[in-house]
N, C-alpha and C positions, 0 to 999 in steps of 0.2 A: 577595436582593431589595433594590434601592436604596431610598433614602428617597422619591424621586420616584415610583417604581413603586408603592411601598406606599400613598402618598397618592392616586394615581390609582385604585388598586383599592378604596379606601374611599369613593370618590365614587359616588353612585347611578348605576345602569347607563344611564339616559336621558341624564344629564349627561355621563357618561363618553364616550358616542358623539360629543358635541359637542367634547370635548377631543381626540379622536382624528382629527377632520377635518383634512385637510391645509390649514391656514389660509394657509401660504405660497403654495400654488397659487391659493387664492381671491383673495389680495391681488394676485398677478401677473395673473390674469385681469381683475380690476377695473381695474388700472392700464392694461393693454393696451386694454381697452374704452373707458376714459376718453380715451385718445389718439384713438381712433376717433370718439368723440362730439365732441371739439374740431375734428377735421378736417371732420366733417359740418356743424358750426356754421359753420366757415370757408367751405366751398364754397357754403353757402346764403346767403352775404353777411351773416352775423351774425344769422340767424333760427334760433331753436331749434326751432320747431314743424314746419319743413318735413321734415327728415330726422333730426336729432339726437334730438328728443323721442320719436318712434316707436321709434327704435333703443334708447333708454334703457329704454323700457317692455319691449321684447322681451328685453333683457339681464336686467332684474329678474326677469321670469318664468323665463327660462332659469336664472338663478342659484339661485332658489328650487327649481326642478325638480332641478338638479344636487345641491343639498344634501339634498333629500328622497330622491333615488335613493341617495345615499351612505349613508343610514341604513338602507337595506334590506339584509338579509343577502345575502352573495354567492351562497349556495346557491340563493336564489330566482331570480336572474338566470341561473344555470346551468340551472335546471330549465325556464325559459320561453324559453331561447335558440332551441330548435327551432321553437317556435310563432312567435317573433318573425321568424325567418328565413323561414318559410313564408308568413307574412302579408306580409312585404316583397316576396317574389317574386310573390305573387298581386296585390299592388297594382301592381307593374310590368307584369304582364299586363293589368290593368285600364286602365293608361295606354295600352297599345297599342290598345285598343278604344274607350275613352271619354275619353281624355285631351284636355286643352285644347292648342291649337296656338298658339305665340307665337314670333315671329321665326324661323320656319322649323323649329322643334323642337316635338315633342310630349312634354312632360315632366311635366305637372301634372294633378292631379285637382281639379276644382272641387267642394268639399264645402259650398258655401254660405258660412258665415262665414269659412272659411279656404280657401286654395289650397295643396294639399299636393303636395310633390315627393317621391314615394316613393324615388327614388334616394338622397336624403339619409338616410332611415331605413335603407336597405339597407347603407350604410357601417357603421353600428353593429351591425345585426343579423348581418351576415356575420362580423364579428370575434367577436361573442358566441358564435355557433354553432360556429365553428372552435375557439375556446378550450374550449368544452364538449366538443367531439369529442376533442381531444387530452388533456383531463382524464380522459376515459373510456378512451381507448386505452392498451393496454399499451405502455410505452416501448420494448420490444423490437420492436414492430411498426411503429414510426414511419416507418422508411425502406423497408419492404417495398412492392413495386409496387402491390399491390391497395389497401393502406391509404394510399398516396400518391394513387392515382387518385380515391378518394372525395372528399377535400377539393378536388382539382382541379376535379371536376364541380361541387361546391358553389360554387366561386368563379366558374366559367365561366357557369353558368346565369344569374345576375343580370347578369353583365357583358355577355352577349349581348343581353339585353333592353334594357339601358341604351344599348348601341351602336346599337340600332335606332331610338332616339328622334330624332335621334342626339345623344349626349353623350359625346364622346371623352374629355374631361377626367375626368369621373366614372368612366368605364369603366377608365381607367388607374389611378385611385385605388383602385378595387375590386381590381384585379389586384395592385397594390403592397401594399395592406393585407393581403389574403389571403396573399400570398407572404411577407410579414414574419412573420405568425403561424406559418406553416409553418417558417420559418427558426428562430425562437426555440423552436419545439417540438422541434427537433433533426433535421429532415429532412436527409438526406445532401447534401453540397455538390455531388455529381455531378448531381443533379437540377437544381440552380440553374445549373450550368455549361451543361447542355443547354438550359435555358430561355433563357439569354443568347445562345447560338448561334442558337436559333430566332428570337429577337427581331431579331438582326442580319439574318438571312435574310428576315424579314418586312419590315423597313424597306427592304431592297433590292428586294423584290417590290413593295412599295407604289409606289416611285418608277418601277419598270419598268412598272407597270400603267397609268400615267397616259396618258389618251387612248385606251386600248384598250377592248374590249367587257367585259373582266373587271376594270375599274378598282376598286380595293379601298377607296378612301375617296372622299368627296364632293369636288366641284370647289372648294367654299368652304374645305374643309380644306387642299387643295393651295395655295389662295391664301394661307391663313394661314402656311403654311410658307414660301412665296415672300416674303411681306412681312416675316416674321421674319428671314429671311436678308438681305433687301434692302428695307427700308421705303421707300427713295427711289424704288423702281420704280413705286409708285402712291401718292404722298403725299396725294392728295386723295380716294382711295378706300379700298382695303383696308389701306393702310399709314398711314392718317390718325392713328389713335390712337397708334401707336408713334412716329410723327413728333412728335406733340404731347408725348408722354412725354419724348422726347429734348430738346425745347425747354424743357419745364418743369424737368427736372433740370439741363440745361446752363446755363440762365439763373440758376438758384438757387444752383448750386455746392454746396459741402459744407454751408454754413450755411442754405441755403434763402433764399427771398425774405422770409420772416417771416410770422408768424401773420396771417391775413386779407389777405395781400398776393400770393397766388398768381395770376399773370396769366392762365394758361390756364384756370383755373376761374372767376375773377371776370369775365373777358371772354367767357365761354361758348364757348370753343373746343372744349369736350368735350361730346359728346352724352350721355354717362352719367357725369358728373363725380362723382357721389355713390356709385358702386359701387366695384369692386375696382381701378379705375384708380389 
């Protein structure tokens, strides 16, 4: 036992948990968030209370929540993972019947003081449940068809509900997150090869379905693909944001315009300049 390990073991258990926190991760998160606060301050024209201050409050609550969760033993999260997953799926079902509609999508539940988006909770609950599943499963069964089918169903159930909202981006994240857990659990590469082949076939089918009775995605999703490939085809409509992004990046160059000097945000060329633009 090293001198450092000996001294850590002599520290009271409560304080020892504080020492074992990944403080490097905490510092990196705080640094990244601080850059975001500065950007929100900038796009608001030097006003803190518009977007930066509310975001700072959310970050503070989130950071405290993260640290509190970090102090809870891992076995607790393993034991509640099934409940968390089931609750997330039920909330997604509730969205289907009672969800608020905004900008053409039905993704939120109005709970009074807060507006909840269950698909965000599902991202965490899905990974928790899959991790608990593979923790329970005998490693020799990981690649057997029946035991591969079960997590596939676990992944596809919430993904289907999210696609119906519709929220293609989050659905893809659920598929990718679930697939990654299966990958690190040791599922055979042959399954992933099959999935890649099916994805290629699905992409081909999506494009072939355009304009038919069996069209697989919405018209606005096709327009997103079109404008991604050629933003100039509709610079004042569906391609507007991408065109403004090109102007912002091109005019700023490698060094940017400078803090508080971004023309596309200061001159209100962007409809949602404070979000992920």
